C-alpha positions in Angstrom: 0.0 0.0 0.0 1.3 3.4 -0.9 2.0 5.7 2.1 0.3 8.6 0.4 -2.9 6.6 0.1 -2.7 5.5 3.7 -2.1 9.1 4.9 -4.9 10.4 2.8 -7.2 7.7 4.1 -6.4 8.7 7.7 -7.0 12.4 6.9 -10.4 11.6 5.3 -11.4 9.3 8.2 -10.5 11.7 10.9 -11.3 15.0 9.2 -7.8 16.3 10.2 -5.7 18.5 8.0 -2.1 17.3 7.3 -0.5 19.7 9.8 -2.9 18.7 12.6 -2.2 15.0 11.8 1.5 15.6 12.3 0.9 17.2 15.7 -1.3 14.3 16.8 1.2 11.7 15.6 4.1 13.4 17.4 2.2 13.7 20.7 0.8 10.2 20.5 4.2 8.6 19.8 5.8 10.6 22.7 3.1 9.8 25.2 2.8 6.1 24.2 6.6 5.8 24.3 6.7 7.2 27.8 4.1 4.5 28.9 5.6 1.6 26.9 9.2 2.3 27.9 8.4 2.4 31.6 9.3 -1.2 32.3 12.6 -0.8 30.4 13.8 2.5 31.8 12.8 3.3 35.4 14.4 6.8 35.4 12.0 9.3 33.8 14.7 11.5 32.2 16.1 8.5 30.3 12.6 7.3 29.3 11.7 10.8 28.0 14.9 11.1 26.0 14.3 7.7 24.4 10.7 8.9 23.6 12.1 12.0 21.9 14.4 9.8 19.8 11.4 7.7 18.7 9.4 10.8 17.8 12.3 12.1 15.8 12.7 8.8 14.1 9.0 8.5 13.2 9.0 12.1 11.9 12.1 11.3 9.7 10.6 8.0 8.5 7.3 9.8 7.6 9.1 12.4 5.5 11.2 9.7 3.8 7.9 7.8 3.0 6.3 11.1 1.7 9.3 11.8 -0.6 10.4 8.2 -1.3 9.6 8.5 -5.1 11.9 11.5 -5.4 14.6 10.2 -3.1 14.9 6.8 -4.8 15.1 8.3 -8.3 17.1 11.4 -7.8 18.5 11.2 -4.2 18.0 13.8 -1.5 19.7 16.4 -3.7 16.9 15.9 -6.3 14.3 17.3 -3.9 13.3 20.8 -4.8 13.3 23.8 -2.5 9.5 23.6 -1.9 9.7 19.9 -1.1 12.5 20.5 1.4 10.7 23.4 3.0 7.5 21.3 3.3 9.5 18.4 4.8 11.2 20.6 7.4 7.8 22.1 8.2 6.3 18.6 8.8 9.2 17.5 11.0 8.9 20.6 13.1 5.1 20.0 13.4 5.6 16.4 14.5 8.3 17.1 17.0 7.6 20.6 18.5 5.3 19.7 21.3 7.1 16.6 22.5 10.3 18.6 22.7 8.5 21.4 24.5 7.1 18.9 27.1 10.5 17.4 27.5 12.1 20.7 28.1 9.4 21.7 30.6 9.8 18.6 32.6 13.6 18.7 32.5 14.2 22.4 33.3 11.2 23.5 35.3 9.2 22.2 38.2 5.8 22.8 36.4 4.8 19.1 36.5 6.1 18.3 39.9 3.9 17.9 43.0 3.5 21.2 44.9 2.7 19.5 48.2 4.7 17.0 50.1 3.1 14.0 51.6 2.9 14.2 55.4 2.6 11.1 57.5 -0.7 10.6 59.1 0.8 9.4 62.4 3.5 11.4 64.1 6.2 9.3 65.4 7.3 10.2 68.9 10.8 9.6 70.3 10.8 6.9 72.9 12.0 8.3 76.2 12.8 6.4 79.3 11.1 7.7 82.4 
């Protein structure tokens, strides 16, 4: 099955435009990767970085499949300026929000708990009378 037909079928079935589809795919891959990689990588920062690698790989694979006909015949240098610009636009659309979420969790405390859990029972020091 041709990738273009597959992508067009998804766009028709969901009613999403091409740019919106890229955003949804990027976020879905990032969030699903965070969940699925949890048993493999216990540390969140490593898991999130691996999820970013997967998002980037999927974005690059999607652009290769979009431009496969040109790349196989003429190579990457055979792509025109408009095709390159559209590909870069699609890669940015796919990866922007996962990278923003990664940066926010890495460099800010925006997703961390604001309250600390307090024990329900206070422990008293044992004193001898």
